[in-house]
C-alpha positions in Angstrom: 0.2 0.0 0.0 0.8 3.5 -0.7 2.1 5.5 2.4 -0.5 8.4 2.4 0.2 10.7 5.2 -2.4 11.4 7.8 -2.6 15.1 9.9 -4.6 14.9 13.4 -4.9 17.6 15.9 -6.7 17.6 18.7 -7.8 21.4 20.1 -5.0 22.6 22.1 -6.5 22.6 25.4 -6.5 25.8 27.6 -3.9 25.5 31.2 -5.9 27.3 33.5 -6.4 24.7 35.8 -5.4 20.8 35.7 -7.2 18.7 33.0 -10.2 16.6 33.9 -11.2 13.7 32.2 -13.0 15.7 29.2 -9.9 16.3 28.1 -8.8 12.9 28.1 -12.3 12.0 26.2 -10.8 14.0 23.3 -7.8 13.0 23.4 -8.1 9.0 23.8 -10.5 9.4 20.4 -7.4 11.6 19.0 -4.8 8.7 19.4 -7.1 5.9 18.7 -7.5 7.1 15.1 -3.7 7.8 15.3 -3.2 4.5 16.5 -5.6 2.6 13.9 -4.3 4.8 10.9 -0.7 4.2 11.9 -2.0 -0.3 11.4 -3.2 0.4 8.2 0.2 2.1 7.5 -0.6 5.2 7.2 2.5 8.4 7.7 0.3 9.9 10.8 1.2 13.1 12.4 -0.5 13.2 15.5 -0.9 16.8 17.2 -2.1 18.3 20.7 -0.8 21.1 22.9 -2.2 24.4 24.9 -2.9 27.5 24.4 -1.3 29.5 27.0 -2.2 33.6 26.5 -5.2 35.4 27.0 -6.6 37.8 29.9 -8.3 34.5 31.8 -4.8 33.1 32.4 -3.2 36.2 33.0 -6.0 36.8 35.9 -5.8 33.7 37.7 -2.2 34.5 37.9 -2.1 37.9 39.4 -4.0 36.3 41.8 -1.7 33.6 42.5 1.2 36.1 43.0 3.3 34.7 40.1 4.1 34.9 36.2 1.4 33.5 34.0 4.4 31.4 32.6 4.9 30.4 36.4 1.3 29.2 36.3 1.6 27.4 33.7 4.3 25.3 34.0 3.2 23.0 36.2 -0.1 22.6 34.7 1.4 21.5 31.6 3.8 19.4 33.1 0.8 17.2 35.1 -1.2 17.4 31.6 2.0 15.5 29.3 2.4 13.4 32.7 -1.0 12.4 32.3 -1.0 12.1 28.5 1.8 9.3 29.2 0.1 7.6 32.0 -3.0 7.3 28.8 -0.6 6.2 26.7 -1.0 8.7 24.5 1.1 8.4 20.9 1.9 12.2 20.5 4.3 13.2 17.9 4.5 16.4 19.2 3.2 19.0 21.9 2.7 22.4 21.0 3.1 25.1 23.6 1.4 29.0 22.6 4.3 30.3 24.3 7.2 28.5 22.1 9.4 31.5 20.8 9.4 29.7 17.5 5.5 30.0 17.3 5.2 33.3 18.8 7.4 34.4 15.9 5.8 32.4 13.4 2.6 34.0 15.1 3.5 37.4 14.3 4.5 36.6 10.3 0.9 35.7 9.6 -0.7 38.6 11.6 1.5 40.8 9.3 0.9 38.8 6.1 -2.8 38.8 6.8 -2.3 42.7 7.7 -0.5 42.8 4.0 -2.9 41.1 2.2 -5.5 44.2 3.8 -7.2 41.8 5.8 -7.0 43.6 8.8 -7.3 46.9 9.6 -7.3 49.2 12.7 -10.2 50.7 14.3 -11.9 50.4 17.5 -13.6 47.9 19.3 -17.1 48.2 21.1 -18.9 45.4 22.5 -19.5 42.2 24.0 -16.3 39.9 25.2 -16.8 36.5 27.5 -13.5 36.7 29.9 -13.6 32.6 30.1 -14.2 32.0 26.3 -11.8 34.6 25.1 -14.7 35.5 22.9 -16.4 38.5 21.2 -19.9 38.4 21.3 -22.9 41.4 19.4 -26.3 41.5 21.4 -28.2 39.6 19.2 -25.5 36.7 19.7 -26.6 36.6 23.6 -28.3 33.8 25.3 -31.9 34.2 26.7 -30.2 35.7 29.7 -28.0 38.2 28.1 -25.3 36.1 28.9 -22.6 34.0 26.7 -24.0 31.8 24.2 -21.0 29.1 24.5 -20.6 29.2 28.7 -23.5 31.1 30.0 -21.6 33.4 32.1 -21.6 36.9 32.4 -19.9 39.3 29.5 -18.4 42.8 29.4 -18.6 45.8 27.8 -15.3 46.9 26.4 -14.5 49.5 24.3 -10.3 50.0 23.2 -8.5 50.6 20.2 -8.0 47.0 17.9 -7.0 45.8 15.3 -10.0 43.7 12.3 -10.1 41.4 10.8 -12.2 41.8 7.5 -14.2 38.2 8.6 -17.1 39.2 6.4 -15.2 39.5 3.2 -15.1 35.5 3.2 -18.9 34.7 4.0 -19.9 33.8 0.4 -16.2 31.7 0.0 -17.3 30.1 3.1 -20.5 29.4 2.5 -19.7 27.4 -1.0 -16.9 25.6 0.8 -19.6 24.2 2.8 -21.2 23.6 -0.2 -18.7 22.2 -1.9 -17.1 20.1 0.4 -20.9 18.4 2.1 -17.9 16.9 5.0 -15.8 19.5 5.8 -18.1 19.7 9.5 -19.2 16.4 10.9 -21.8 15.8 12.1 -24.2 17.5 9.8 -26.0 19.0 13.3 -22.9 21.3 13.5 -22.7 22.8 10.2 -26.3 23.5 10.2 -25.4 25.5 13.1 -23.0 27.1 11.9 -24.7 28.0 8.9 -28.1 29.2 10.9 -26.8 30.9 13.7 -23.4 32.6 12.6 -22.9 32.5 8.4 -26.6 33.0 7.2 -27.2 36.1 10.3 -24.3 38.1 8.6 -20.5 37.6 9.5 -19.2 40.5 11.1 -15.3 41.5 11.1 -13.7 40.4 13.9 -11.8 41.7 16.5 -8.5 40.6 16.2 -5.9 42.8 18.8 -6.7 43.6 22.4 -5.1 46.3 24.5 -6.2 45.9 28.1 -3.7 43.7 29.2 -0.3 42.5 27.6 -0.3 37.9 28.5 0.0 37.7 24.7 1.5 37.8 21.0 2.7 41.6 20.1 1.4 42.6 17.3 5.3 43.5 16.0 4.8 46.5 14.1 2.0 47.6 16.7 3.6 46.4 19.8 1.1 47.9 22.3 -1.2 45.3 20.7 -1.6 41.4 21.6 -2.9 39.4 19.2 -6.2 37.9 19.6 -5.9 34.2 21.6 -8.1 32.6 19.0 -5.9 33.6 16.1 -2.8 32.8 17.9 -4.0 29.6 18.7 -5.6 28.7 15.7 -2.4 28.9 13.6 -0.4 26.0 15.6 -2.2 23.7 12.9 0.2 25.3 10.7 3.6 26.7 12.6 4.2 23.8 14.0 4.4 22.0 10.4 7.0 25.2 9.7 4.8 27.9 7.9 5.0 30.6 7.0 7.8 28.9 5.5 5.5 27.3 2.9 8.8 25.1 1.7 9.0 23.2 4.9 9.1 19.8 3.8 7.2 19.1 7.8 4.5 21.9 5.8 4.5 20.3 2.0 4.3 16.7 3.7 1.2 17.0 6.2 -0.5 20.3 5.1 -3.7 20.2 4.6 -4.8 18.2 8.0 -7.0 15.5 7.3 -9.1 15.8 10.7 -9.2 19.0 13.2 -11.2 16.8 16.4 -12.6 19.5 18.7 -15.4 19.6 20.9 -18.7 20.8 19.9 -18.4 24.5 21.9 -15.0 25.7 19.5 -16.7 24.4 16.5 -17.2 27.9 15.0 -13.6 28.8 15.7 -12.5 26.1 13.5 -14.9 26.3 10.7 -15.6 29.7 10.3 -12.3 32.0 12.0 -10.2 29.0 11.1 -10.7 28.9 7.5 -10.6 32.5 6.6 -7.6 33.1 7.7 -6.7 30.5 5.8 -8.4 32.1 3.0 -6.3 35.1 3.8 -3.3 33.6 3.5 -3.7 31.6 0.7 -3.9 28.4 1.5 -5.5 25.2 2.0 -8.1 24.1 4.0 -8.4 21.3 6.6 -10.3 18.6 5.3 -12.5 17.4 7.9 -13.5 19.2 10.9 -15.2 16.8 13.9 -17.2 18.3 16.3 -17.4 16.0 19.2 -20.1 16.5 22.4 -19.0 17.0 26.0 -18.4 13.9 28.1 -20.5 14.9 31.2 -20.0 13.6 35.2 -22.9 12.6 36.3 -24.8 14.7 33.9 -23.8 17.7 34.6 -21.1 19.5 32.5 -17.6 19.1 33.5 -16.4 22.8 35.0 -13.0 24.0 36.6 -15.2 26.7 37.8 -17.7 24.4 39.3 -14.2 21.8 40.3 -17.2 18.5 39.9 -14.2 16.4 38.6 -11.5 14.7 40.1 -7.7 14.0 38.7 -8.2 11.2 35.9 -5.1 9.5 37.5 -7.3 8.4 40.3 -9.7 6.4 37.7 -6.1 5.3 36.1 -5.7 3.7 39.5 -8.2 2.3 40.5 -9.4 0.8 37.2 -6.3 0.7 34.9 -5.8 2.5 32.3 -7.4 0.6 29.5 -10.4 0.6 31.5 -10.4 4.2 30.8 -9.8 4.5 27.4 -12.1 1.6 26.8 -15.1 3.1 28.5 -14.1 6.5 27.0 -14.5 5.1 23.2 -17.2 2.6 23.7 -19.5 4.1 26.3 -20.6 6.8 23.8 -21.5 6.9 20.0 -18.7 9.6 19.1 -19.9 13.2 18.8 -23.2 12.5 21.2 -23.4 13.8 24.4 -22.2 11.2 26.7 -22.3 10.7 30.7 -18.9 9.5 32.6 -19.8 7.7 35.9 -17.4 5.5 37.7 -20.7 2.8 38.1 -21.1 2.6 34.5 -17.4 2.2 34.1 -17.4 -0.5 36.1 -20.0 -1.9 34.6 -18.8 -2.0 31.3 -15.2 -3.4 32.7 -16.8 -5.8 34.1 -19.0 -7.0 31.4 -16.8 -6.4 28.4 -13.0 -6.6 29.5 -13.6 -9.1 32.3 -16.3 -11.5 31.3 -15.8 -11.6 28.0 -12.3 -10.7 27.0 -10.3 -11.6 29.2 -12.3 -14.9 30.0 -12.1 -16.1 26.3 -8.2 -15.4 26.2 -7.9 -17.4 30.1 -9.8 -20.1 29.1 -8.3 -20.8 25.6 -5.4 -20.4 26.6 -5.7 -23.0 29.8 -7.3 -25.5 27.2 -4.3 -25.1 24.8 -1.8 -25.5 28.0 -3.9 -28.7 29.3 -4.3 -30.4 26.5 -1.3 -29.8 23.8 1.3 -28.0 26.4 0.8 -25.0 24.8 1.1 -26.3 21.6 -0.2 -24.3 18.2 -1.2 -26.9 15.6 -4.2 -27.1 13.1 -5.1 -30.4 11.7 -7.6 -28.3 9.6 -10.7 -30.8 10.6 -13.2 -28.3 10.3 -17.2 -29.1 10.9 -20.0 -26.5 10.2 -20.2 -25.4 13.1 -16.6 -23.1 12.4 -18.1 -21.7 9.9 -20.5 -18.6 12.0 -17.0 -18.0 13.7 -14.3 -17.8 11.0 -16.7 -16.1 8.3 -17.0 -13.3 11.1 -13.4 -12.9 11.6 -12.6 -12.8 8.0 -14.9 -10.3 7.7 -14.0 -8.2 11.1 -11.5 -5.8 9.5 -13.0 -4.6 6.8 -16.5 -4.0 9.4 -14.0 -2.1 11.7 -12.1 -0.1 8.2 -15.9 0.9 7.3 -16.9 1.9 11.0 -13.4 4.0 11.4 -13.7 5.9 8.3 -16.9 7.4 9.3 -15.4 8.1 13.1 -17.8 5.5 14.7 -15.6 4.1 16.7 -18.0 3.2 19.7 -19.2 0.7 16.8 -16.0 -0.6 15.4 -14.7 -1.7 19.0 -18.9 -3.6 19.2 -17.8 -5.4 16.2 -14.4 -6.4 17.6 -16.2 -8.1 21.0 -18.9 -9.3 18.6 -16.2 -11.5 17.6 -15.2 -12.0 20.9 -18.5 -13.2 22.5 -19.0 -15.2 19.3 -15.7 -17.0 20.4 -17.0 -17.4 24.0 -20.3 -18.6 22.1 -18.0 -21.5 20.2 -16.4 -22.6 23.1 -19.8 -23.7 24.5 -20.9 -25.3 21.2 -17.9 -27.0 20.2 -17.6 -28.4 23.9 -13.3 -28.5 23.9 -13.8 -30.8 27.3 -15.7 -33.2 25.8 -13.8 -33.4 22.5 -10.5 -34.2 24.7 -11.9 -37.4 26.7 -11.6 -38.9 23.2 -8.7 -39.9 21.4 -9.9 -39.8 17.9 -11.3 -36.4 18.4 -7.9 -34.5 19.0 -7.4 -33.5 15.6 -10.4 -31.8 16.2 -9.4 -30.3 19.4 -6.6 -29.1 17.8 -8.8 -27.0 15.0 -10.9 -25.7 17.5 -8.3 -24.3 19.6 -6.6 -23.2 16.8 -10.2 -21.1 15.5 -10.6 -19.3 18.7 -6.6 -18.4 19.2 -6.5 -16.9 15.5 -10.3 -15.1 16.7 -8.3 -13.8 19.5 -5.0 -12.9 17.6 -7.2 -11.1 15.1 -9.0 -9.3 17.7 -5.9 -8.2 19.8 -4.3 -6.5 16.3 -7.3 -4.6 16.1 -7.7 -3.6 19.9 -4.3 -2.0 19.7 -6.1 1.5 18.4 -7.8 1.0 21.4 -6.5 -0.9 24.6 -2.8 -1.1 23.2 -1.0 -2.5 26.7 -4.0 -5.1 26.7 -3.6 -5.8 23.1 0.3 -5.7 23.5 0.0 -8.4 26.4 -2.3 -10.8 24.1 0.0 -10.9 21.5 2.8 -11.7 23.6 0.5 -14.3 25.1 0.0 -15.9 21.8 3.8 -16.0 21.1 3.4 -14.9 17.2 5.2 -12.7 15.0 1.9 -11.9 13.0 0.7 -8.6 14.7 1.0 -6.2 11.5 -2.2 -5.4 9.5 -1.7 -7.0 7.0 -2.0 -10.4 8.3 -5.4 -9.9 9.6 -6.1 -12.9 7.5 -7.7 -15.8 9.1 -5.7 -18.8 9.2 -2.1 -16.7 9.7 -1.5 -17.8 13.5 2.0 -19.7 13.1 1.7 -23.3 13.9 4.1 -25.1 16.2 4.6 -22.1 18.2 4.5 -22.4 22.0 2.0 -20.3 23.5 3.7 -18.1 26.2 1.9 -18.3 29.7 -1.2 -16.6 30.3 -1.6 -13.6 33.0 -5.0 -12.0 34.1 -5.8 -9.4 32.2 -8.4 -7.6 33.9 -9.5 -8.1 37.7 -13.6 -8.0 38.4 -13.9 -5.0 40.2 -16.3 -5.4 43.5 -18.8 -3.1 43.8 -19.7 -1.8 47.5 
């Protein structure tokens, strides 16, 4: 297969406080997509990072009696440690305080200015500090609050630079029409059109003078660049832009997927495309705005502090249990609910009963009956067809689901094979076959079919629960672990299985 590229990004997170399970949710999803693409043979560039400027952090640092950089540095180190514990396989972690990013943003701002798309004026209007967002009166919610976070907005009046967002309205609508999958799910596209674009885009205030924690406009340093212009630029500054001859930029841009929470779709599908049009650059291929992961039905909120350190879940239940629940429980795109009770139930049902039980039973029988030696005499019966045919179909089923980011359904398909394998044990009764020496070859074939189904499942699970996948493949002692070995019947014969280990312990509820 041709070595195609795939550039995937998470939003760059705002480090005003330590990260919560919602940040983990987005990043785990991105990681699973990146891992799956690597399995397929893609040259993947997976980027995440932090958006570190703005008034909110300036105020937080001031309240803490430290500089903004001193305030955010420990939070970011904490975040990197969390990503490490979750097995996040990012290729690059960008910080908007990185000096090269700062310099590149200044050049991007100047280029849009030189192109006639940025002009100086006076901003009078409404500003939400927590969201770092400007609003018109008509865009506020029914209580006159920020329509995103529903907190108070403040009137501001200051000299500012503006970006000619209105100039690109028609061009943006045309792009939406010509690229119907640019924004997913489709409901997000309709929101952008109905709530923001069709009422008419207004020019965007893109600088501030009322605070200093930001990137200075290099030709007018009393101004700092609007935090969203700064943040959105990260997707290309990391690749070397404005140097369009950068090998990274030429190789990976345009991005294949910007993965973002639904609350920031507006910035990624209106402001960002218009910025790119101003710069004369191609637009990202797709923006996916997923739903929120709530805690006990409530939106996770730093201000209300209704969450705990995700490491507590990892330490209590294991990293792959947290990863699996995040990916399996919620149809991707919808809002979901995180509770420890549901995490425990999903872990016990799927990871303990279905996966762990299958692996341990199969390896135990292989050890008991054949001293862990894998053989396949090929004594097939009709009862084998349901299992084998599904195992043969599974890679294409998963590929189909992953191509549209239906991650929970891809996992459902994989676990269907595991469930069928458990049922196959009950149907073929290996313990009965073992009592009849004449059925010896049939027993070997049954066990081979089970081991092969486990191997195929484990390879596919590498994208989602990588630590568990690695353990299973190690137990199988197989070298057939790549995506191109997914054909049923590829597992080597005459290999000796390694000792089994417990993959997941049942979680007892109080």
